[in-house]
C-alpha positions in Angstrom: -23.9 -20.4 -14.6 -21.3 -23.1 -14.4 -18.3 -22.2 -12.3 -14.9 -22.2 -14.1 -12.9 -25.3 -13.4 -9.9 -23.4 -12.0 -12.1 -22.0 -9.2 -13.6 -25.4 -8.4 -10.1 -26.9 -8.4 -8.7 -24.2 -6.1 -11.5 -24.5 -3.6 -11.2 -28.3 -3.4 -7.4 -28.1 -3.1 -7.4 -25.5 -0.3 -10.2 -27.0 1.6 -8.1 -30.2 1.6 -4.8 -28.6 2.8 -6.2 -25.7 4.9 -5.3 -27.1 8.3 -1.8 -28.2 7.2 -1.3 -24.9 5.4 -2.4 -22.7 8.3 0.0 -24.6 10.7 2.9 -24.6 8.3 2.8 -20.9 7.5 1.4 -19.4 10.7 4.7 -17.7 11.6 6.0 -17.2 8.1 5.9 -13.4 8.3 8.2 -13.4 11.3 11.1 -14.2 9.1 10.0 -12.5 5.9 11.7 -9.2 6.3 11.2 -7.9 2.7 7.6 -9.1 2.6 6.9 -7.2 5.8 8.6 -4.1 4.4 6.2 -4.1 1.5 3.2 -4.7 3.7 4.3 -1.9 6.0 4.7 0.4 3.0 1.3 -0.5 1.7 -0.3 0.2 5.2 1.4 3.6 5.3 0.4 4.5 1.7 -3.2 3.6 2.4 -3.3 5.3 5.7 -6.1 5.2 8.3 -9.8 5.5 7.6 -10.5 3.8 4.2 -11.7 0.2 3.7 -9.2 -2.4 2.6 -9.7 -5.9 1.3 -7.4 -8.9 1.0 -8.4 -11.1 -2.0 -7.4 -14.6 -1.3 -6.8 -14.2 2.4 -6.3 -17.9 3.3 -5.9 -18.5 7.0 -5.7 -14.7 7.6 -2.1 -14.0 8.6 -1.6 -11.1 6.2 -5.0 -9.6 6.9 -4.3 -9.8 10.7 -0.9 -8.3 10.2 -2.3 -5.3 8.3 -5.2 -4.9 10.8 -2.6 -4.6 13.6 -1.1 -1.7 11.6 -4.3 0.2 11.8 -6.1 -0.7 8.6 -9.8 -1.3 8.4 -9.2 -4.6 6.5 -11.3 -7.6 5.8 -10.6 -10.8 3.9 -12.3 -12.9 1.2 -11.2 -16.4 0.2 -12.6 -19.1 -2.1 -12.1 -21.9 0.5 -14.8 -22.2 3.2 -12.3 -24.1 5.4 -9.7 -21.4 5.1 -12.3 -18.8 6.1 -13.3 -20.9 9.1 -9.7 -21.1 10.3 -9.1 -17.4 9.7 -12.2 -16.5 11.7 -11.1 -18.7 14.6 -7.5 -17.4 14.6 -8.4 -13.7 14.1 -11.9 -13.1 15.5 -11.3 -9.3 15.4 -11.1 -9.3 11.6 -13.9 -9.9 9.1 -13.6 -12.9 6.7 -16.0 -14.0 4.0 -16.2 -16.8 1.4 -15.9 -15.4 -2.1 -13.9 -15.1 -5.2 -11.5 -12.5 -6.5 -13.0 -13.0 -9.9 -16.3 -11.5 -8.6 -15.6 -9.2 -5.7 -18.7 -8.0 -3.9 -17.4 -4.6 -2.9 -19.1 -1.6 -4.5 -17.4 0.4 -7.3 -14.7 2.7 -5.9 -15.4 1.7 -2.3 -11.9 0.6 -1.3 -8.8 2.5 -0.3 -6.6 -0.5 -0.7 -6.5 -4.1 -1.9 -4.0 -6.9 -1.3 -3.6 -10.1 -3.3 -0.6 -11.8 -1.6 0.2 -15.1 -3.5 -3.3 -15.5 -4.8 -3.1 -14.4 -8.4 -0.9 -17.4 -9.0 -4.1 -19.5 -9.3 -5.6 -17.4 -12.0 -5.1 -18.6 -15.7 -3.1 -16.1 -17.8 -6.1 -15.3 -20.0 -8.2 -14.4 -17.0 -5.7 -12.0 -15.4 -6.9 -8.9 -17.3 -10.4 -9.4 -16.1 -9.3 -10.0 -12.5 -7.1 -6.9 -12.5 -10.0 -4.9 -14.0 -12.1 -6.1 -11.1 -9.5 -4.8 -8.7 -9.6 -1.4 -10.4 -13.4 -1.3 -10.3 -13.6 -1.7 -6.5 -10.7 0.7 -5.7 -11.2 4.4 -5.4 -9.1 6.7 -7.6 -5.7 6.8 -6.0 -6.4 3.6 -4.1 -3.4 1.3 -3.4 -2.9 -2.2 -4.7 -0.3 -4.7 -3.4 0.5 -7.9 -5.2 2.9 -10.7 -4.1 3.8 -13.7 -6.3 6.5 -16.1 -7.3 8.6 -15.2 -10.3 9.0 -17.4 -13.4 7.3 -18.9 -16.4 6.5 -22.5 -15.8 3.6 -23.5 -13.5 4.1 -26.1 -10.7 1.4 -28.7 -10.2 0.6 -29.9 -6.6 -1.5 -32.9 -5.8 -3.2 -34.1 -2.6 -5.8 -36.6 -1.5 -9.1 -35.2 -0.1 -10.7 -36.7 3.0 -13.1 -38.8 0.9 -10.2 -40.3 -1.1 -10.5 -38.1 -4.2 -7.3 -36.8 -5.7 -7.2 -33.0 -5.9 -4.6 -31.0 -7.8 -3.9 -27.3 -8.4 -1.5 -25.3 -10.7 0.7 -22.7 -9.0 1.6 -20.3 -11.8 4.7 -18.2 -11.8 4.5 -14.6 -13.1 6.9 -12.0 -14.5 6.9 -8.5 -12.9 7.2 -6.9 -16.3 4.1 -8.7 -17.6 2.2 -7.8 -14.5 3.2 -4.2 -14.8 1.8 -4.2 -18.4 -1.4 -5.8 -17.3 -1.8 -3.3 -14.5 -1.3 -0.4 -16.8 -3.9 -1.7 -19.2 -6.3 -2.1 -16.3 -6.0 1.5 -15.1 -3.1 1.3 -12.6 0.2 3.2 -12.3 3.0 1.0 -10.8 4.8 2.9 -8.0 7.2 0.2 -6.8 8.5 -3.3 -7.7 10.7 -5.4 -5.6 12.1 -8.8 -6.6 14.0 -11.0 -4.1 16.1 -14.1 -4.7 14.8 -17.5 -3.7 15.5 -18.4 -0.1 16.1 -21.7 1.6 14.3 -24.4 -0.3 12.1 -22.0 -2.4 12.2 -23.0 -6.1 11.9 -19.5 -7.5 12.4 -15.8 -6.7 9.5 -13.7 -5.3 8.2 -10.3 -6.4 6.1 -7.6 -4.8 4.3 -4.8 -6.8 2.6 -1.7 -5.4 0.4 0.2 -7.8 -2.2 3.0 -7.6 -5.6 3.2 -9.3 -5.3 5.8 -11.9 -7.2 9.1 -11.3 
């Protein structure tokens, strides 16, 4: 089966920028008070014991943060280079190459799932399927945390790969209300939504949503 173009584009883009990205954002959570508050709330809601997955784990900073708060968490990312960097930086956490569009976890096997700024690369028409996949792997009552930039217009970023090829990727903005409606349709109940203003040179506000898999 031919891989969808948006996955091929995302892998090529993040393989290209992985080292730069990991260095630039390695200490981002230190100043992200509100993001940390939502991650801490997620960790407390999930509690100890159950398996947790971060879908789109990048260089692993969020996965490692939640692991330090007692969660049995692993990460999956489309970019092999991102996974390589995450394993090197956080050898105590499990990371695998994979796609959030086809999670390998068994049905109902997870107590929690995080997608922190990774849904932004999924085309709008594919979001229902991805969220349905999240619901499939979560046990009833399992906790989902999403983080994303708020807005309507996508932003396109371009880089040049090591072999000289241009690579580009769309960064899509999302609306909390739209995400809430999609979550409800996928079998989730939204428990909390937080939207914060853009900070510094950020071009848009950010939002965080916590939802539970419906029993």
